[in-house]
PyMOL CGO cylinders between C-alpha atoms (Angstrom):
from pymol import cmd
from pymol.cgo import CYLINDER

trace = [
    CYLINDER, -12.39, -13.30, 5.59, -15.32, -11.28, 6.85, 0.3, 1, 1, 1, 1, 1, 1,
    CYLINDER, -15.32, -11.28, 6.85, -15.25, -7.58, 7.64, 0.3, 1, 1, 1, 1, 1, 1,
    CYLINDER, -15.25, -7.58, 7.64, -15.37, -8.41, 11.36, 0.3, 1, 1, 1, 1, 1, 1,
    CYLINDER, -15.37, -8.41, 11.36, -12.29, -10.60, 10.95, 0.3, 1, 1, 1, 1, 1, 1,
    CYLINDER, -12.29, -10.60, 10.95, -10.49, -7.80, 9.12, 0.3, 1, 1, 1, 1, 1, 1,
    CYLINDER, -10.49, -7.80, 9.12, -11.27, -5.41, 11.99, 0.3, 1, 1, 1, 1, 1, 1,
    CYLINDER, -11.27, -5.41, 11.99, -9.37, -7.72, 14.35, 0.3, 1, 1, 1, 1, 1, 1,
    CYLINDER, -9.37, -7.72, 14.35, -6.17, -7.52, 12.28, 0.3, 1, 1, 1, 1, 1, 1,
    CYLINDER, -6.17, -7.52, 12.28, -3.33, -5.17, 13.04, 0.3, 1, 1, 1, 1, 1, 1,
    CYLINDER, -3.33, -5.17, 13.04, -2.36, -2.71, 10.34, 0.3, 1, 1, 1, 1, 1, 1,
    CYLINDER, -2.36, -2.71, 10.34, 0.75, -4.77, 9.58, 0.3, 1, 1, 1, 1, 1, 1,
    CYLINDER, 0.75, -4.77, 9.58, -1.20, -8.02, 9.28, 0.3, 1, 1, 1, 1, 1, 1,
    CYLINDER, -1.20, -8.02, 9.28, -3.70, -6.40, 6.92, 0.3, 1, 1, 1, 1, 1, 1,
    CYLINDER, -3.70, -6.40, 6.92, -0.89, -4.98, 4.77, 0.3, 1, 1, 1, 1, 1, 1,
    CYLINDER, -0.89, -4.98, 4.77, 0.82, -8.39, 4.53, 0.3, 1, 1, 1, 1, 1, 1,
    CYLINDER, 0.82, -8.39, 4.53, -2.46, -10.01, 3.47, 0.3, 1, 1, 1, 1, 1, 1,
    CYLINDER, -2.46, -10.01, 3.47, -3.04, -7.27, 0.92, 0.3, 1, 1, 1, 1, 1, 1,
    CYLINDER, -3.04, -7.27, 0.92, 0.48, -7.71, -0.46, 0.3, 1, 1, 1, 1, 1, 1,
    CYLINDER, 0.48, -7.71, -0.46, -0.09, -11.47, -0.83, 0.3, 1, 1, 1, 1, 1, 1,
    CYLINDER, -0.09, -11.47, -0.83, -3.33, -10.84, -2.72, 0.3, 1, 1, 1, 1, 1, 1,
    CYLINDER, -3.33, -10.84, -2.72, -1.68, -8.34, -5.05, 0.3, 1, 1, 1, 1, 1, 1,
    CYLINDER, -1.68, -8.34, -5.05, 1.22, -10.71, -5.71, 0.3, 1, 1, 1, 1, 1, 1,
    CYLINDER, 1.22, -10.71, -5.71, -1.21, -13.53, -6.54, 0.3, 1, 1, 1, 1, 1, 1,
    CYLINDER, -1.21, -13.53, -6.54, -3.17, -11.29, -8.89, 0.3, 1, 1, 1, 1, 1, 1,
    CYLINDER, -3.17, -11.29, -8.89, 0.02, -10.03, -10.55, 0.3, 1, 1, 1, 1, 1, 1,
    CYLINDER, 0.02, -10.03, -10.55, 1.21, -13.58, -11.22, 0.3, 1, 1, 1, 1, 1, 1,
    CYLINDER, 1.21, -13.58, -11.22, -2.10, -14.39, -12.88, 0.3, 1, 1, 1, 1, 1, 1,
    CYLINDER, -2.10, -14.39, -12.88, -2.05, -18.00, -11.68, 0.3, 1, 1, 1, 1, 1, 1,
    CYLINDER, -2.05, -18.00, -11.68, -5.55, -17.92, -10.17, 0.3, 1, 1, 1, 1, 1, 1,
    CYLINDER, -5.55, -17.92, -10.17, -8.94, -18.47, -11.71, 0.3, 1, 1, 1, 1, 1, 1,
    CYLINDER, -8.94, -18.47, -11.71, -11.32, -15.66, -12.57, 0.3, 1, 1, 1, 1, 1, 1,
    CYLINDER, -11.32, -15.66, -12.57, -13.56, -16.48, -9.60, 0.3, 1, 1, 1, 1, 1, 1,
    CYLINDER, -13.56, -16.48, -9.60, -10.55, -16.47, -7.26, 0.3, 1, 1, 1, 1, 1, 1,
    CYLINDER, -10.55, -16.47, -7.26, -9.38, -13.18, -8.76, 0.3, 1, 1, 1, 1, 1, 1,
    CYLINDER, -9.38, -13.18, -8.76, -12.78, -11.58, -8.16, 0.3, 1, 1, 1, 1, 1, 1,
    CYLINDER, -12.78, -11.58, -8.16, -12.81, -12.82, -4.56, 0.3, 1, 1, 1, 1, 1, 1,
    CYLINDER, -12.81, -12.82, -4.56, -9.23, -11.61, -4.06, 0.3, 1, 1, 1, 1, 1, 1,
    CYLINDER, -9.23, -11.61, -4.06, -10.11, -8.21, -5.48, 0.3, 1, 1, 1, 1, 1, 1,
    CYLINDER, -10.11, -8.21, -5.48, -13.10, -7.92, -3.15, 0.3, 1, 1, 1, 1, 1, 1,
    CYLINDER, -13.10, -7.92, -3.15, -11.07, -8.93, -0.10, 0.3, 1, 1, 1, 1, 1, 1,
    CYLINDER, -11.07, -8.93, -0.10, -8.22, -6.66, -1.18, 0.3, 1, 1, 1, 1, 1, 1,
    CYLINDER, -8.22, -6.66, -1.18, -10.61, -3.74, -1.44, 0.3, 1, 1, 1, 1, 1, 1,
    CYLINDER, -10.61, -3.74, -1.44, -11.82, -4.38, 2.12, 0.3, 1, 1, 1, 1, 1, 1,
    CYLINDER, -11.82, -4.38, 2.12, -8.23, -4.65, 3.36, 0.3, 1, 1, 1, 1, 1, 1,
    CYLINDER, -8.23, -4.65, 3.36, -7.26, -1.45, 1.58, 0.3, 1, 1, 1, 1, 1, 1,
    CYLINDER, -7.26, -1.45, 1.58, -10.17, 0.43, 3.15, 0.3, 1, 1, 1, 1, 1, 1,
    CYLINDER, -10.17, 0.43, 3.15, -9.23, -0.91, 6.58, 0.3, 1, 1, 1, 1, 1, 1,
    CYLINDER, -9.23, -0.91, 6.58, -5.58, 0.10, 6.16, 0.3, 1, 1, 1, 1, 1, 1,
    CYLINDER, -5.58, 0.10, 6.16, -6.61, 3.56, 4.96, 0.3, 1, 1, 1, 1, 1, 1,
    CYLINDER, -6.61, 3.56, 4.96, -8.87, 3.94, 8.00, 0.3, 1, 1, 1, 1, 1, 1,
    CYLINDER, -8.87, 3.94, 8.00, -6.01, 2.96, 10.32, 0.3, 1, 1, 1, 1, 1, 1,
    CYLINDER, -6.01, 2.96, 10.32, -3.65, 5.43, 8.62, 0.3, 1, 1, 1, 1, 1, 1,
    CYLINDER, -3.65, 5.43, 8.62, -6.22, 8.22, 8.91, 0.3, 1, 1, 1, 1, 1, 1,
    CYLINDER, -6.22, 8.22, 8.91, -6.67, 7.44, 12.61, 0.3, 1, 1, 1, 1, 1, 1,
    CYLINDER, -6.67, 7.44, 12.61, -2.90, 7.55, 13.16, 0.3, 1, 1, 1, 1, 1, 1,
    CYLINDER, -2.90, 7.55, 13.16, -2.65, 10.85, 11.26, 0.3, 1, 1, 1, 1, 1, 1,
    CYLINDER, -2.65, 10.85, 11.26, -5.39, 12.37, 13.41, 0.3, 1, 1, 1, 1, 1, 1,
    CYLINDER, -5.39, 12.37, 13.41, -3.60, 11.25, 16.59, 0.3, 1, 1, 1, 1, 1, 1,
    CYLINDER, -3.60, 11.25, 16.59, -0.32, 12.79, 15.42, 0.3, 1, 1, 1, 1, 1, 1,
    CYLINDER, -0.32, 12.79, 15.42, -2.07, 16.04, 14.46, 0.3, 1, 1, 1, 1, 1, 1,
    CYLINDER, -2.07, 16.04, 14.46, -3.79, 16.13, 17.85, 0.3, 1, 1, 1, 1, 1, 1,
    CYLINDER, -3.79, 16.13, 17.85, -0.47, 15.62, 19.64, 0.3, 1, 1, 1, 1, 1, 1,
    CYLINDER, -0.47, 15.62, 19.64, 1.22, 18.29, 17.52, 0.3, 1, 1, 1, 1, 1, 1,
    CYLINDER, 1.22, 18.29, 17.52, -1.68, 20.67, 18.06, 0.3, 1, 1, 1, 1, 1, 1,
    CYLINDER, -1.68, 20.67, 18.06, -1.64, 20.21, 21.84, 0.3, 1, 1, 1, 1, 1, 1,
    CYLINDER, -1.64, 20.21, 21.84, 2.13, 20.70, 21.91, 0.3, 1, 1, 1, 1, 1, 1,
    CYLINDER, 2.13, 20.70, 21.91, 1.92, 23.95, 19.95, 0.3, 1, 1, 1, 1, 1, 1,
    CYLINDER, 1.92, 23.95, 19.95, -0.75, 25.34, 22.29, 0.3, 1, 1, 1, 1, 1, 1,
    CYLINDER, -0.75, 25.34, 22.29, 1.45, 24.75, 25.33, 0.3, 1, 1, 1, 1, 1, 1,
    CYLINDER, 1.45, 24.75, 25.33, 4.47, 26.58, 23.93, 0.3, 1, 1, 1, 1, 1, 1,
    CYLINDER, 4.47, 26.58, 23.93, 4.96, 30.03, 22.49, 0.3, 1, 1, 1, 1, 1, 1,
    CYLINDER, 4.96, 30.03, 22.49, 6.84, 29.95, 19.22, 0.3, 1, 1, 1, 1, 1, 1,
    CYLINDER, 6.84, 29.95, 19.22, 10.24, 31.65, 19.43, 0.3, 1, 1, 1, 1, 1, 1,
    CYLINDER, 10.24, 31.65, 19.43, 9.40, 33.96, 16.51, 0.3, 1, 1, 1, 1, 1, 1,
    CYLINDER, 9.40, 33.96, 16.51, 6.63, 35.63, 18.51, 0.3, 1, 1, 1, 1, 1, 1,
    CYLINDER, 6.63, 35.63, 18.51, 7.44, 38.16, 21.18, 0.3, 1, 1, 1, 1, 1, 1,
    CYLINDER, 7.44, 38.16, 21.18, 5.15, 38.82, 24.12, 0.3, 1, 1, 1, 1, 1, 1,
    CYLINDER, 5.15, 38.82, 24.12, 2.64, 41.59, 23.62, 0.3, 1, 1, 1, 1, 1, 1,
    CYLINDER, 2.64, 41.59, 23.62, 3.56, 44.71, 25.58, 0.3, 1, 1, 1, 1, 1, 1,
    CYLINDER, 3.56, 44.71, 25.58, 1.16, 47.45, 26.57, 0.3, 1, 1, 1, 1, 1, 1,
    CYLINDER, 1.16, 47.45, 26.57, 2.57, 50.98, 26.47, 0.3, 1, 1, 1, 1, 1, 1,
]
cmd.load_cgo(trace, "trace")
């Protein structure tokens, strides 16, 4: 699977593929060459999943930030001039 193909996956698809690779490596029923290829592909999938999680985190933080700008927290009272 090339990096371009990985970019077309959803987060969930990439995680399932990564889980399959880890399970195969854990079982130890693959050759050394297959294990190296699986490790390489798994590393690419992990990076992709991390990127997707970071993007989601940034979106949530942006939403939370925009919501907090639009409302005045209850703990703050309006500033009054004497």
